[in-house]
C-alpha positions, 0 to 999 in steps of 0.5 A, spaced: 287 139 265 281 141 269 281 144 275 275 144 280 273 146 287 270 140 291 264 141 296 266 139 304 264 132 306 266 126 309 267 119 305 273 115 303 275 112 296 271 116 292 271 116 284 271 122 280 267 123 274 268 128 268 263 130 263 264 134 257 259 135 252 255 128 251 262 124 253 263 122 260 269 118 263 271 116 271 276 113 275 275 109 281 278 110 288 281 117 286 280 121 292 277 121 299 276 126 305 281 127 311 279 122 316 275 123 322 279 123 329 278 124 336 282 128 341 279 129 348 273 130 352 271 136 356 266 134 362 265 134 369 266 126 369 266 121 372 259 122 370 253 123 374 247 120 370 245 123 364 251 128 363 252 132 357 259 132 354 263 136 349 268 132 344 274 135 341 275 132 334 278 134 327 275 133 320 267 134 323 265 137 317 259 142 316 253 143 320 249 138 315 253 132 316 250 126 320 254 124 326 253 120 332 256 118 339 257 111 343 259 110 350 261 103 351 256 099 348 250 105 349 249 110 344 248 117 346 241 120 347 243 126 343 248 129 339 249 136 336 254 139 331 258 145 334 263 146 330 268 143 325 272 141 331 267 139 336 260 136 338 256 136 344 252 130 346 248 127 352 250 121 355 245 116 358 245 114 365 249 107 366 255 104 369 262 102 368 270 105 368 274 107 362 269 106 357 271 107 349 268 113 346 266 112 338 264 117 333 260 116 327 260 121 322 257 120 315 260 113 313 267 114 317 268 112 324 273 114 330 274 112 337 278 114 343 279 108 348 278 109 356 275 116 354 270 116 360 267 113 366 261 113 370 261 115 378 263 109 382 257 106 386 258 107 394 255 102 399 254 106 405 249 103 410 244 097 411 238 096 416 241 090 419 248 089 421 247 083 425 245 076 422 242 070 426 245 063 423 238 060 421 235 062 415 236 067 410 236 075 412 233 080 408 237 086 408 237 093 405 243 096 403 243 104 402 248 108 398 249 112 392 249 111 384 246 104 384 243 106 377 237 104 373 232 098 374 235 095 368 242 094 370 245 088 372 246 088 380 249 083 385 251 083 392 255 079 397 256 079 404 264 077 405 265 072 400 258 069 400 254 071 394 247 073 396 241 068 394 238 074 391 239 082 389 234 087 387 234 094 385 230 098 389 232 105 387 239 109 385 240 109 393 238 102 395 238 095 394 235 089 397 238 082 398 237 076 401 243 074 406 244 066 406 246 063 413 253 063 415 258 065 421 264 070 422 265 077 424 266 084 420 264 082 413 264 087 408 258 088 404 260 088 396 255 091 390 257 089 383 254 093 378 255 092 371 262 088 372 264 094 377 265 092 384 264 097 390 265 095 398 264 097 405 269 093 409 267 091 416 259 092 416 256 085 418 257 080 423 253 073 424 251 072 431 256 068 435 254 061 438 252 061 445 252 055 450 246 055 454 245 048 457 250 043 458 248 036 460 252 031 463 252 023 462 248 022 469 243 027 467 245 033 471 244 040 467 248 046 468 245 053 465 249 059 463 
């Protein structure tokens, strides 16, 4: 028998090779390091854009180990080893709720479902609250957490989608409101599949009778 002390590391299904003199022998899939697992996330989430998080885990190995984190479908901007049981990471700005966190350490991976959520965007006000019935109206919606310009964003008034929606800033969205009728309609903004609304914000102008003509040519005005 031979006794040896293995170095720290991360890998699975490793082979063992023994050399004595000029002779060698090996066996495949003989040993592996403990699996990596995620336990918790420490932060002040829901995330304000570009937030730092600390991930509690096990089997993280030594400082020299290569590690990476991914939130939803987006890689973190930076990942730093803190200890054998924790990593710190800088999460990119974005949108979404109950996102999956995935960690890669060497060739091993671990994940935690419904780990983190971004701040829910919020519709607060608009520069126009009453619309005419002819032609689309251009409306600026103000609020918070509308994200970055590259993010998919859409708006609707009541149940009707805006003809177009454009990101202006993290607090403003401009949309073209189609013609319609009704009162006390909600403003709804969808950001990467997450919906936020403000009820009773908009109304279309109520139709009015101005002149009434009878069959004999008489007219009455209001």
